[in-house]
Backbone bond lengths (Angstrom), bond angles and torsions (degrees), N, CA, C in turn:
res aa  C-N    CA-C-N  psi(-1)  N-CA   C-N-CA  omega(-1)  CA-C   N-CA-C  phi
1 X - - - 1.441 - - 1.528 108.06 -
2 X 1.309 115.45 126.44 1.469 119.40 -178.70 1.533 110.99 -106.93
3 X 1.329 114.53 -173.31 1.453 121.70 -176.78 1.539 112.10 -60.61
4 X 1.314 116.39 -38.75 1.473 119.86 -178.86 1.526 110.00 -68.55
5 X 1.338 117.50 -42.21 1.467 120.25 176.37 1.524 110.02 -57.52
6 X 1.311 116.57 -42.27 1.467 120.49 179.53 1.527 111.37 -63.74
7 X 1.319 116.64 -39.50 1.465 120.01 178.30 1.526 110.65 -66.60
8 X 1.319 116.92 -38.35 1.468 121.07 176.33 1.527 109.80 -62.21
9 X 1.324 116.17 -45.82 1.464 120.32 -179.79 1.525 111.88 -62.93
10 X 1.317 117.36 -39.29 1.461 120.41 177.35 1.528 110.24 -62.94
11 X 1.310 116.77 -41.51 1.465 120.52 177.63 1.530 111.16 -61.49
12 X 1.318 116.39 -46.24 1.462 120.54 -179.05 1.526 111.96 -66.26
13 X 1.342 117.64 -36.25 1.459 119.92 177.72 1.530 111.02 -66.26
14 X 1.314 116.22 -34.21 1.461 120.48 179.94 1.515 112.52 -73.78
15 X 1.337 116.41 -36.73 1.462 121.00 -179.45 1.523 108.78 -161.74
16 X 1.302 116.34 96.78 1.469 121.69 -177.71 1.526 112.59 -73.44
17 X 1.331 117.68 -9.05 1.464 120.33 178.76 1.530 112.51 -85.13
18 X 1.320 117.32 -5.44 1.463 119.72 176.83 1.530 108.94 -60.39
19 X 1.312 115.96 142.88 1.459 117.16 174.82 1.523 109.22 -84.40
20 X 1.311 115.14 167.10 1.461 121.36 -175.71 1.526 111.25 -60.46
21 X 1.304 117.15 -35.19 1.469 120.73 179.34 1.527 110.91 -62.65
22 X 1.328 117.31 -42.72 1.468 121.21 178.88 1.528 110.76 -64.38
23 X 1.319 115.95 -44.18 1.469 120.28 -179.75 1.521 109.88 -63.79
24 X 1.330 116.61 -43.85 1.469 121.51 -179.25 1.525 111.16 -57.46
25 X 1.331 116.37 -44.38 1.468 118.97 -178.67 1.530 111.51 -67.02
26 X 1.328 117.60 -31.87 1.467 121.24 -178.69 1.524 113.02 -77.99
27 X 1.345 117.37 -25.71 1.465 120.00 -179.25 1.526 112.64 -102.61
28 X 1.333 116.69 -3.49 1.460 120.62 175.42 1.518 115.40 81.05
29 X 1.328 116.79 29.86 1.471 121.38 175.96 1.513 109.38 -121.25
30 X 1.328 115.31 165.50 1.460 118.89 172.86 1.531 108.73 -81.91
31 X 1.317 116.00 173.42 1.457 122.75 -172.89 1.532 113.69 -61.51
32 X 1.320 118.15 -50.22 1.470 121.11 -174.90 1.524 113.19 -63.09
33 X 1.338 120.13 -49.87 1.465 118.86 178.25 1.534 113.04 -61.40
34 X 1.324 116.88 -34.91 1.461 120.36 177.98 1.523 109.64 -64.79
35 X 1.333 116.41 -47.24 1.463 121.32 178.32 1.532 110.53 -58.46
36 X 1.321 116.98 -45.12 1.470 121.08 -179.28 1.521 111.84 -64.16
37 X 1.320 116.78 -38.90 1.471 120.13 178.12 1.526 111.00 -65.82
38 X 1.330 117.17 -42.49 1.466 120.64 178.43 1.527 109.99 -61.98
39 X 1.320 117.30 -45.41 1.469 121.06 179.13 1.528 111.05 -61.23
40 X 1.337 116.76 -40.65 1.461 120.60 178.86 1.534 110.73 -64.27
41 X 1.339 117.08 -42.31 1.463 121.06 178.12 1.533 111.09 -64.28
42 X 1.328 116.67 -34.04 1.469 120.21 175.59 1.526 110.80 -69.11
43 X 1.327 116.93 -44.02 1.466 121.26 -179.17 1.524 111.11 -64.39
44 X 1.316 117.08 -36.26 1.468 121.76 177.89 1.529 112.00 -78.42
45 X 1.306 116.04 -2.34 1.465 124.67 -178.54 1.527 113.16 60.28
46 X 1.343 115.98 25.42 1.462 119.72 167.79 1.526 106.57 -66.20
47 X 1.334 116.35 -42.17 1.460 122.66 171.40 1.522 105.81 -94.69
48 X 1.326 116.19 109.90 1.459 120.59 -177.31 1.519 112.30 -80.63
49 X 1.341 116.99 -41.98 1.458 120.71 -179.48 1.522 109.14 -167.33
50 X 1.303 114.79 170.69 1.457 122.34 174.72 1.520 106.18 -114.97
51 X 1.338 116.71 130.14 1.466 120.28 -175.58 1.529 110.69 -135.30
52 X 1.331 114.14 162.29 1.460 120.96 170.55 1.520 107.01 -98.80
53 X 1.300 117.70 127.56 1.462 121.96 178.33 1.524 107.17 -94.66
54 X 1.324 115.58 119.88 1.455 121.43 -174.45 1.523 111.65 -94.08
55 X 1.311 116.16 150.82 1.453 122.10 170.57 1.518 106.18 -81.57
56 X 1.316 117.00 104.86 1.459 121.21 -172.32 1.527 112.69 -59.03
57 X 1.330 117.16 -32.74 1.465 119.41 -178.30 1.528 111.15 -68.44
58 X 1.326 117.39 -28.25 1.473 120.53 -179.60 1.526 112.58 -80.66
59 X 1.335 116.73 -10.74 1.465 119.69 175.40 1.524 110.94 -111.55
60 X 1.330 116.01 14.71 1.457 121.39 172.45 1.513 116.19 86.05
61 X 1.317 118.37 11.59 1.467 121.12 179.11 1.528 107.98 -92.80
62 X 1.329 115.85 93.00 1.459 121.31 -172.82 1.526 114.40 -92.76
63 X 1.333 117.37 -23.07 1.462 120.60 -173.94 1.526 110.73 -110.96
64 X 1.331 115.52 126.59 1.463 122.37 171.55 1.516 106.36 -121.02
65 X 1.326 115.29 125.73 1.461 120.34 179.12 1.517 109.21 -131.85
66 X 1.312 114.75 147.86 1.463 121.02 172.65 1.518 106.92 -109.03
67 X 1.320 115.53 121.37 1.461 121.13 -179.19 1.520 109.04 -105.69
68 X 1.313 115.14 125.36 1.462 121.86 175.70 1.525 106.59 -95.55
69 X 1.331 114.95 116.05 1.459 120.93 -174.10 1.522 110.34 -111.69
70 X 1.327 114.89 130.05 1.461 121.34 174.16 1.523 107.39 -111.43
71 X 1.322 115.93 132.32 1.462 120.33 178.40 1.526 110.79 -85.63
72 X 1.321 115.92 162.52 1.471 121.17 178.47 1.515 111.76 -59.18
73 X 1.347 115.41 -43.87 1.459 122.07 177.98 1.514 108.08 -142.08
74 X 1.305 115.68 154.49 1.453 120.63 177.84 1.537 108.32 -94.19
75 X 1.331 114.47 72.36 1.461 121.45 -179.70 1.520 109.17 -118.79
76 X 1.317 116.42 145.53 1.460 121.44 -177.45 1.525 111.96 -54.77
77 X 1.315 117.28 -43.32 1.465 120.88 -178.78 1.528 110.92 -59.98
78 X 1.328 117.33 -45.70 1.467 121.22 179.69 1.523 111.44 -67.94
79 X 1.322 115.88 -41.27 1.469 120.37 -179.82 1.523 110.13 -62.26
80 X 1.325 117.23 -48.89 1.460 121.15 -179.53 1.525 111.72 -63.05
81 X 1.316 116.44 -40.65 1.458 120.72 178.85 1.528 110.71 -62.97
82 X 1.338 116.30 -45.13 1.467 119.70 179.29 1.528 110.81 -63.16
83 X 1.323 116.85 -45.01 1.469 120.15 179.03 1.521 110.68 -55.21
84 X 1.316 116.82 -46.09 1.464 121.18 -179.30 1.521 111.98 -63.63
85 X 1.309 117.62 -37.84 1.469 120.92 -178.79 1.523 112.21 -68.27
86 X 1.329 117.73 -27.98 1.472 118.88 -179.41 1.529 111.77 -63.00
87 X 1.328 116.98 -26.05 1.465 120.11 179.48 1.531 112.25 -72.04
88 X 1.321 117.38 -13.96 1.457 121.90 -179.72 1.527 112.54 -81.47
89 X 1.329 116.91 -13.78 1.459 121.76 -174.22 1.527 111.09 -111.11
90 X 1.337 117.91 106.39 1.475 119.39 179.65 1.526 113.22 -65.04
91 X 1.326 117.54 -18.67 1.469 120.41 178.07 1.521 111.58 -67.04
92 X 1.331 116.95 -25.29 1.468 120.76 179.54 1.526 108.29 -84.11
93 X 1.324 115.29 110.29 1.463 121.42 -178.85 1.525 111.39 -86.43
94 X 1.322 116.48 -32.71 1.457 121.56 -179.64 1.521 108.78 -142.25
95 X 1.319 115.50 146.36 1.462 121.70 175.32 1.518 107.36 -138.28
96 X 1.322 116.08 122.02 1.454 121.34 -178.67 1.521 109.90 -123.68
97 X 1.316 116.99 126.51 1.464 121.99 173.17 1.524 105.12 -82.63
98 X 1.323 116.86 119.83 1.467 121.12 -170.74 1.526 111.82 -124.29
99 X 1.309 115.00 165.93 1.463 120.77 172.75 1.523 107.74 -97.99
100 X 1.313 115.99 163.96 1.457 119.55 176.99 1.507 112.70 117.49
101 X 1.333 115.81 -145.74 1.464 121.63 -174.04 1.519 114.56 -78.86
102 X 1.301 118.27 -11.20 1.457 121.90 178.09 1.529 108.02 -139.47
103 X 1.330 115.98 169.90 1.466 120.59 -172.38 1.527 114.06 -95.41
104 X 1.327 116.95 -36.51 1.460 121.14 -176.62 1.514 110.55 -134.73
105 X 1.325 114.91 147.06 1.459 122.08 172.44 1.519 107.00 -117.82
106 X 1.327 115.89 120.81 1.460 121.43 -179.04 1.518 110.18 -111.15
107 X 1.324 116.05 137.18 1.464 120.66 169.73 1.519 105.86 -100.03
108 X 1.323 115.95 117.66 1.458 122.38 -176.38 1.528 108.23 -115.64
109 X 1.337 116.39 131.67 1.459 121.23 -179.88 1.532 108.46 -125.98
110 X 1.340 115.67 128.90 1.463 121.28 179.37 1.526 110.52 -137.36
111 X 1.338 115.01 169.53 1.461 120.20 -179.91 1.529 112.17 -67.04
112 X 1.327 115.81 -41.38 1.465 119.67 -176.40 1.523 109.36 -155.94
113 X 1.325 115.92 178.84 1.462 120.59 -176.22 1.524 111.32 -67.41
114 X 1.336 117.67 -32.48 1.465 119.97 177.72 1.518 111.08 -64.80
115 X 1.326 117.09 -41.48 1.462 120.36 177.46 1.529 110.67 -65.50
116 X 1.316 116.89 -37.79 1.465 119.79 176.04 1.527 110.21 -62.45
117 X 1.314 116.66 -45.67 1.462 121.73 178.63 1.535 110.41 -58.22
118 X 1.322 117.08 -45.86 1.469 121.45 178.31 1.524 111.26 -62.82
119 X 1.332 116.83 -39.04 1.467 120.63 178.26 1.527 110.76 -62.56
120 X 1.324 116.37 -50.79 1.464 119.67 -177.42 1.524 110.81 -65.26
121 X 1.325 117.30 -47.45 1.466 120.01 -175.82 1.522 113.40 -75.00
122 X 1.319 117.38 -36.22 1.457 120.17 -174.46 1.511 115.69 -95.83
123 X 1.324 117.22 -19.50 1.466 119.92 -176.80 1.527 112.37 -121.65
124 X 1.334 115.96 -60.86 1.465 119.59 -171.84 1.527 112.43 -68.93
125 X 1.316 117.56 -45.17 1.465 119.72 -175.35 1.524 113.41 -70.43
126 X 1.321 117.60 -13.66 1.472 119.50 178.53 1.531 112.12 -92.64
127 X 1.335 116.81 -1.35 1.466 120.25 174.83 1.516 107.17 -69.56
128 X 1.322 116.05 117.64 1.472 121.04 -169.70 1.525 114.87 -66.02
129 X 1.315 118.52 -20.42 1.465 121.55 -179.48 1.530 113.20 -75.96
130 X 1.337 117.06 -15.75 1.463 121.78 -173.06 1.519 112.19 -84.98
131 X 1.330 114.76 134.02 1.462 122.19 173.50 1.522 110.24 -95.43
132 X 1.352 117.15 -53.08 1.465 120.68 -179.12 1.532 111.03 -139.57
133 X 1.327 113.53 154.63 1.473 121.87 176.04 1.523 107.19 -133.79
134 X 1.324 116.51 126.68 1.466 121.70 173.96 1.527 106.25 -121.23
135 X 1.331 116.32 130.80 1.459 120.59 -176.53 1.519 111.55 -116.04
136 X 1.328 115.08 141.48 1.464 122.94 173.31 1.517 107.13 -126.51
137 X 1.325 116.37 135.33 1.451 121.08 -177.28 1.521 111.25 -102.04
138 X 1.317 115.79 139.77 1.462 121.63 176.95 1.524 107.75 -75.51
139 X 1.315 115.58 122.18 1.461 121.18 177.96 1.527 110.39 -86.53
140 X 1.355 114.73 -39.09 1.458 121.27 -176.81 1.527 107.01 -161.13
141 X 1.307 117.26 135.57 1.466 120.72 177.92 1.522 109.47 -93.04
142 X 1.307 116.39 114.03 1.460 121.93 -179.68 1.526 109.84 -81.50
143 X 1.330 116.04 -41.87 1.461 121.08 178.46 1.526 107.55 -141.22
144 X 1.312 115.53 130.02 1.460 120.97 -178.00 1.525 106.43 -144.07
145 X 1.309 116.50 92.09 1.457 121.27 -172.12 1.524 111.30 -119.04
146 X 1.314 115.88 152.21 1.456 121.68 173.50 1.525 110.33 -116.11
147 X 1.333 117.22 4.62 1.461 122.17 -174.47 1.529 110.71 -96.63
148 X 1.334 115.34 124.97 1.465 121.58 173.41 1.525 108.37 -89.27
149 X 1.310 117.32 131.32 1.467 121.59 176.17 1.519 107.82 -73.81
150 X 1.305 115.75 127.49 1.468 119.99 -178.12 1.501 110.48 -113.22
């Protein structure tokens, strides 16, 4: 990946709806080489997908919580089972296997605190692999970016 590829990626991260002609003019290439570079980055899966980023507050998602989850044991079978179960819960937006005092960090998003309570009590806490759950609520998002500096 060279400097031009990085400039293309920065353009796409800023606005993926730009057409190839717009991107080409901003990175200083003609249309065909720009198109070919984008296709190559897609084939190499540097570009995984194109998505619409929603304003969660405008779709009623008012609560963001980070749940620190500790498993009963640090065994491959339990870890793999827990990882698979996280895909069953649409409230879990992100799941990270981490080092430190707990095993997983989950980003959970719900409409309100009652829905969060129902999620934790009715879904997450009944997952048999879990020993403890500690939750922290986002009071205010100071920085919330999806752009990687290249």
